C-alpha positions as CSV (number, residue, x, y, z in Angstrom):
1,M,0.0,0.0,0.0
2,G,1.2,3.5,-0.8
3,E,1.8,5.9,2.0
4,A,-0.2,9.1,2.0
5,E,1.7,12.3,2.1
6,P,1.1,14.4,5.2
7,K,-1.1,17.5,4.6
8,L,-0.4,20.8,6.1
9,D,-3.6,22.4,7.6
10,M,-3.3,26.2,7.0
11,S,-6.4,27.1,9.0
12,P,-4.7,27.6,12.4
13,M,-2.0,29.8,10.7
14,I,-4.6,32.0,9.1
15,D,-6.4,32.3,12.4
16,L,-3.2,33.3,14.1
17,V,-2.5,36.0,11.5
18,F,-5.9,37.5,12.0
19,L,-5.5,37.4,15.7
20,L,-2.2,39.2,15.5
21,L,-3.7,41.8,13.1
22,I,-6.5,42.5,15.6
23,F,-4.0,42.6,18.5
24,F,-1.8,45.2,16.8
25,M,-4.8,47.3,15.7
26,I,-6.1,47.4,19.3
27,A,-2.6,47.9,20.9
28,S,-1.6,50.8,18.6
29,T,-2.4,54.3,19.7
30,M,-3.7,57.0,17.5
31,V,-2.4,60.4,18.2
32,T,-5.3,62.8,18.2
33,F,-6.2,66.0,20.0
34,K,-9.4,66.9,21.7
35,K,-11.6,69.5,20.1
36,D,-13.5,71.9,22.3
37,K,-17.0,72.3,20.7
38,N,-17.3,75.8,22.3
39,V,-14.6,77.2,20.0
40,K,-16.0,78.1,16.6
41,I,-13.0,77.7,14.3
42,P,-12.8,80.1,11.4
43,T,-12.7,78.9,7.7
44,A,-9.9,79.6,5.3
45,S,-9.7,79.0,1.5
46,A,-6.0,77.9,1.9
47,A,-6.5,75.7,4.9
48,V,-4.2,72.6,4.9
49,K,-5.0,69.4,6.9
50,A,-2.4,68.6,9.5
51,K,-0.3,65.5,8.9
52,L,1.3,65.1,12.3
53,V,-0.5,65.9,15.5
54,A,2.2,64.9,18.0
55,K,4.4,67.3,19.9
56,R,1.9,70.1,20.1
57,V,0.6,72.2,22.9
58,I,-3.1,73.0,22.2
59,I,-4.5,76.2,23.5
60,N,-8.2,77.3,23.0
61,I,-9.3,80.9,23.0
62,Y,-13.0,81.4,23.5
63,E,-15.2,84.1,22.0
64,D,-15.3,86.0,25.3
65,G,-11.5,86.1,25.5
66,R,-11.1,83.3,28.0
67,I,-8.1,81.0,27.5
68,G,-8.2,77.2,28.0
69,D,-5.8,74.3,27.7
70,E,-6.5,71.1,25.7
71,N,-8.8,69.9,28.4
72,S,-10.7,73.2,28.5
73,N,-9.2,74.1,31.9
74,P,-8.7,77.8,32.4
75,I,-5.1,78.9,31.9
76,T,-3.3,82.3,32.1
77,T,-0.6,83.6,29.8
78,D,2.0,83.2,32.6
79,Q,1.0,79.5,32.8
80,I,1.3,79.2,29.0
81,E,4.8,80.6,29.2
82,Q,5.8,78.0,31.9
83,L,4.0,75.2,30.0
84,M,6.0,76.0,26.8
85,Q,9.3,76.1,28.7
86,Q,8.6,72.7,30.3
87,T,7.4,71.1,27.1
88,K,10.3,72.5,25.1
89,A,12.7,70.9,27.6
90,T,11.2,67.5,26.8
91,Y,10.4,68.0,23.1
92,P,12.6,70.7,21.5
93,E,10.5,70.7,18.3
94,V,7.2,71.4,20.1
95,K,4.7,73.7,18.4
96,L,1.8,75.9,19.7
97,H,-1.5,74.7,18.2
98,L,-3.8,77.7,18.6
99,R,-7.6,77.1,18.3
100,A,-9.1,80.6,18.5
101,D,-12.8,81.3,18.1
102,R,-13.6,83.1,14.8
103,N,-15.0,86.1,16.8
104,V,-12.2,86.5,19.3
105,P,-10.3,89.8,19.2
106,H,-6.9,89.7,17.7
107,R,-5.4,91.1,21.0
108,A,-6.2,87.8,22.8
109,V,-4.5,85.8,20.0
110,K,-1.5,88.1,20.1
111,E,-1.1,87.7,23.9
112,V,-1.1,83.9,23.7
113,V,1.4,83.8,20.8
114,Q,3.7,86.2,22.8
115,A,3.4,84.1,25.9
116,S,4.4,81.1,23.9
117,A,7.3,82.9,22.3
118,R,8.5,84.0,25.8
119,G,8.4,80.3,26.7
120,G,10.7,79.4,23.8
121,V,8.1,78.2,21.3
122,S,7.6,80.5,18.3
123,V,6.1,78.0,15.8
124,V,2.4,78.5,15.8
125,I,-0.2,76.3,14.0
126,Y,-3.6,78.1,13.6
127,S,-6.7,75.9,13.5
128,T,-9.0,76.6,10.5
129,Y,-11.5,74.6,8.5
130,E,-11.4,74.4,4.8
131,V,-14.1,76.4,3.0
132,G,-16.9,73.9,2.4
133,D,-16.3,71.7,5.5
C-alpha cells in the first residue's frame, strides 16, 4: 500500500495571522487631539489638513477672550509661558496649536502667541477649517 503524504492544515495559521492583526490594531495608539466644541473655528480657503498631531501644545481661545488648555481648563498667559518652557525641555520641536474662536479679538491671540514665544516656542499652527467643510 502506498503511504499518504502528510497534509499541512493552514487554518490555524490563518487564524493566528488574523488574531495578530487584531491585537496590533487594538494595541496601537492613535495620536489625536481633543476638540472643544465651544470654540467656533474660522474657515480659510487655503487651509491645509495637518499631517502630524504629535508634539503640540493645544490652547483654546473662546469668544469672550477666556483661554483654556487642551482639556478646557482655564489657563493664564503666565501658565502658558511656563508650560511651553517645560514642554520644550522635553520636546525641542514642540509647536503651539492655537484654536481661536472666529469672533475672538486679535489682541487675545497676540497675547497667547507672545506668551508662547517667551516660553521658547515660536512656531504656531492656527486651526482653521477648509471652506466647504
